[in-house]
N, C-alpha and C positions, 0 to 999 in steps of 0.2 A: 480681162488678164489672158495675155499670150501664153499657151500650155506648148511646149517643144513636142517637135514630133517624136522624139522618142517616147514621151510617155503617154500619146496618143495612139500610138502603132503597137503599145505594149501586148505580149502575146495574152491570149486569153485561155490558155488550155497549156499542161504541159509538154504537149507533142508540138506545139508553137516556138519552143523558146528555142533559140537559136546557140547553136554549141552544145556544150557539156553532158555530150551525148554518154562520157564514161562517168555521169553521176544519176543522168533523170533520162536515160535511155530504158527503152522496155527491157525488164530484168536486171536491170542495175540497182546496187543496195539503196540508193537515198530512195530512187522510185518505188522500191517495195516498201519504205519504213514511211513516205507521204501515203501511199494508197493503204496502209495497214490502219492510219489514223491514231496509231499512238505515237506521240512526238518526244524524242527526246530532246535535250537542250542541245543546240548546234550553233558551230561555229562556222561560217564561210569565209575562206581565205581565199584572194585572187586578185589580179588586176580589177581596176574600175570598167565598168562598160561590160562586162562579163556577164551580167544576167542576176548579180546576188538579191538584188532587191525585188527584182520582178521575182523571181522563185520564192523568195518569202511572200510576196504579196499571194502567189498561187498557192501557196501551203495553208495560208489562212483561210483562203477560199474553199480549198478542195477538203480541209480537214471543220469545216464550217465554225472556226473562231474568230474572236475580235481582234483585230490586228491594231497593235499601237506603236508608232515608230517614233524614235528619237535619234536624233542625228547629236554624236557624242563632244563634237565640235562643238556644240552651242549650249547642249543639256546640262544639267546638272541632278546631284543625287535628290532634290526636292521633287525632280520630273518625276523619276521613277516613282517617290512616294504617293504625290498624286495620283499617279495611275491606278496605284495599288488601292487607295483610299477611296475610288470611285467605282469599284469590285463589287458587284452585285448581281445576282441570279437573272436579273433582268437582264441589264445591258450585255453581258458576259454568259450566257447561261452555259457556253462549253468551255469558259475559260479565258485568260488571255494571252495573245502571242505577242510577245514585246520583241519588235525589231530593233536593235541596236546597231546603227549605222557608224563605222568609223571608232570602235571600241577602243582602240589603241589611244584614243585623247582622253579616256579615263584614267586618272591616277589609281593606286592600287587603293586608296580607303574608299571611293566610288566604287569600284567593282565588288569588294567584298560586302559593300552595301544590298547587292544583287542576291547574295548566297541566302539571307534567310528567307525570300521571296521564292527563289529557285526551289530550295529545300522543304518548304511548305505546301509547294503545288500552286501559289499564287500567280506565277505566270510561268509560262514557257517559254524560255529565250531563244532567239536566234541573234547571234551578235555576227557583223559583217566587219572584215578588216583587210586592207591591202598589203599591209605587214605582216611579217612572220608572228603566229600567235603565240608561237613556244617564246617569244623572246618580249612581246608586247602584251601578252594576256596574262591576269594574275593566276598561279598554279592550282589553286582552290575552284575556280571558274573551268580551267581546263579539265581539271579530273572528273567535274560533272556534266563534261559536254563531249559531243563529237565532231570533230573538225571533219570538214570535205572542202578540197581545194579545188577552185575554180580555174580553168587554163585559159589562156589566148585564146578567142573565135579564131578560126583558121579565114583566109579572104573567103574562099568559097562559100561558106557559112555565113560571113558577113556579107556578101553580094545578095544572097538572098535577101537579107533583111532589107538591103539597099532597094532592090526593085520593088518590094512592099511599100518602102517610105515612096518612091515616085509614084507609084500607084495610088497610095493613098492622096498624095497633094492633087493629082490630077484630078481624082474625083471630086474633092474638097474645091476645088477650083472650077471645076466644071470646064477643063480646058484640055486639050491632047497635047501631049509632051513627045518633043521630036528629041531623043537622046540619042547624040553621036555615040560611035562605036568606040567602047573602050572607057566610056565615065563610068559605070557602075563597077569596074574592074579595078578602074586606079583609086577609085573612094575607098573601095574594100579593101585596098592594099595600102593604100597611105595613110590609112587610120588604126593601124597597127594591132589589131584585132580586138579594138574598141566599139562595139555594137553600137554606143549612144553617142561618142564622135561621129561615125559614120553616118548616122541619122541628121546629126546637126548639118554634117556637108551635105547631105541631099537637100536639107533646108534651105541651106545656103545658095546653092546652084541654083534651085527653082528661082529664089529670092533675087540673087545676083544676075537673073538672065532677061535679058530685053521682053517689055511685054508686047504680046502679039496684037495685030490687029484682028478685029472682029473676023471669025471662021478660019485664022491661021492658027498653026500650031507654036508651041512655046519652043523655041530652040535651046536645048543644054549641051554646052558647048564643054570638048575635053581641054579646051585651053582655060575656061573659067572655074573647070572642076578642080586641074591641077594649080590653080594660082589660090583654090580657095583653101587646098587641102596641104599646102605648104608647110612641111615639119611636124604634118599631125601624128606621124608613125611614130615620131620620138617619145620614149617613155621615160622618164628622167626626173629623179628627185633624190636631190644629194644626200638627203637623210636617211631616205628609204632603201630599201630592200634591192629596189632596181639597179639602184647606185653601184652597189656592191656586187652585184650580180656582173654586170657589165666589165668593171674593173677586174673580178675574178676572171671572167672568160677571156680580156684583154693577155691577163699576163700568162695563162694557163695555153693560150693560142703562140705567144712566143716560146714558151716550156717547150711546148710540143711541135715546132719547127715549123708552124702553119702561118705564113707570111699572109695566104690570102684573109685567114679570119682575122689575123692580129689586125692586119689594115682595115678590114672592115670595125673592128670594134674601137681602133682609133678614131676611125670616121664619124662614129657615134658620139666618142668622148668629146671629140674638137665641135662636133654641131650643136651639141648642146650646151659648149662655152666653158667646157672643162677640162681645159688644157693642163693646168696644174697636175691634176689627177693624174694624166696621162705621162706626163713626165715623170712624176715620181715613180709610176709602175714601173716605168722603162728604164729607169737609172736600178731600180730593186733589182729587175731581173736580169739585168746586164753584171750585177756583180753575183746575184744567187744561183742564177741558171747557165749564165755564160763561164764567168769566173776564170778561173785560172786554165781552163781550156785552151782560152785566147784572153791573156790579161790586157792586152791593148782596147780592148773594149770598151773599158771603163773611161780613158780619156776621150775617145771617140764618142762616144755616147754623151757624155758630158757637153763635149764641145757642140755636139749637134742642137741638146735641149739649151743650152746658153743661146746658140743663136736663133732660136725660136722665141724664146722668152725676149730677144733682142728685136728684132723684126715684128713679132705679134702675126695675128691671122690677119688674112688668110696666108700669107707667103711661109708662117711656122709650120706650115701642114708638111712642106716639103722636105727639110731637115729630121722632123721627127718621123716621116715615113721612109726616109732612107735608114735611119736607125733601127728603126722597129724591124725592117725587114733585115738589115745586118744582123740584129739579134736572131732573128728566126733562123738564117742562115748559117750562123756560129755552131761551132763544137760545142756541146753542152758539158757542163761538170759542176757539181754541187758540193765538193769536196770541202771548199770553206765553211760553205753555209753548215755543214754537218760537224765541222771540226769546231768551232765558236758553239754551236748550241750543245756538244758534249761537256766544251769545257765549264760553260756558263751552269750546266746541269750539275755537275759536280760542285762548283761553289755552294748552289743552291743547297745541295744535299752536306755541307758540311766537311766536302772534299778540299783540303788545302793544305795549309801547314807555313813554318818560317823560311824565309828566301834562304839558299844556300850562304854559308859565310862568303864564298868567293865571288857571288854576285853583288853583294851589300855594297850600298856608295860608302864604305869605311875605309879611313887611312891610319887607323889609331885602335889597339884592342886595349879594352880597361884590364884592370886587374883580375877581374873575375873570369877572363877567359883562359881556358883549360890548354888552346891551342893558338898562339897567337902566329898571323901572317895573314895578311888577303888570300893567298894562293891562287886568285884569280889567273889563267892561262891566256893570253892575250892571242887570239888565232893568227894574227898577219905574222907571229913570229914562227908561223910552223908552215912545212910543207903543205901547197895546195890551199893556205889560210883556213887550214881548220884542225883541231885539236881536239879529242876525246875529252869531254867533261861533263859534271853534272847541273844541269838548268833547272830541270824542276825541282820542288820542294821533296824531303825523303819523303812524304807519303803519298808520292805520284810519279816517282822517280822513273817506273816503267811504263808511264801510260803512255799511249798512242793516241792522240786525237787526229791528227791529221794523215789520210791515207791516201796514196797515189790515184788520181783517177788514169782510166784507160785512153784518154787521149793521146794524143801527137807529144803536146808541150808538156804535160806531166810527165809521160813516160820518158822524155829525153832529159829532164830533171833526176827524175827516180835512177835512171842507168848512170848518169852522170856523176851521184852523190853515192850512190852502191860501187862505183869504183875508187871514189876520194877515199870512203871510209872502209874501202877492203870488206865490202860484206860480201 
């Protein structure tokens, strides 16, 4: 059976781990915990291919504990019970270190099963997840564990692993490799901080190269490296944290009037095939963040998104890019956003009341009405098409939800109505 290069080249000591120096660098908290030999229950949170499994193996070796690993995508409660039932002083004299990979796939009941074994010391738990543990891990497990966040590995750090991978394969094949300039750096960058993915790319580059004649070097070309790592840097799961992180960055970049960043995140969404999410955020941002500072933004952006949906990719990128840049460069106002939020909050808190009589759709007063008559003042019958009358319910008659923004458009409206109303 073929063992992937990423497994064959796993670090043999903590110092050989690529990246995560904020956790396992000399003097860092997790490094100190490991070296103390007294392990708490831990949750490793971070992207795939950043060393979570490798470090768990290293911890078991360093603390002389028996490592048992389960993947929660396929394991169940009985697998945990089987591990505990097999415990004895001969097979695990220093206790069991249970590594649960992808714990987010265990439901609440399955996670609750772990509690009794954690609390009585039968096992020490290290759980890993690519999703935010505060959303996916049962609170009782969280309260008994320390959370450590693994970060993306930088291209410079990944390149070290890539070079080690080429060296190991060269030794295994007993061949000399002639690696073109830029191959290692391209793989390190294109694989998006995922060490495992980068080592898979290394192996593919070797396997995909022409077999050399006796005495010749195997040539690893940059062209092959680029072909074999297409879209490798894309980290995207429509149900995961990465999805919401990209969407959040996309909208915040538009709100922050940064067209370069906004176009970057638009490209990531389109490259991942998620034009629908990009359009939804673009429309929301036009209304929420530009709003009344440039009211025509709404029909313009709507037209651009309609065109995108009609023509499809790859041409859809053009009207969407135009719309994104327009939103970035437009003046900003969230007065409409604040007004509707405040009004809805009042309703949730019970602040409402009967609609004023003059606004009701009635043309007849019952016998019980103390004052009869519609009393509605038709604004078009008055100068400047405006007349003062009460529109809000009595309980809210002096409430101000909308406050004019300081942009040119809203200030012009403010000055106009101030003059009309004689304020």
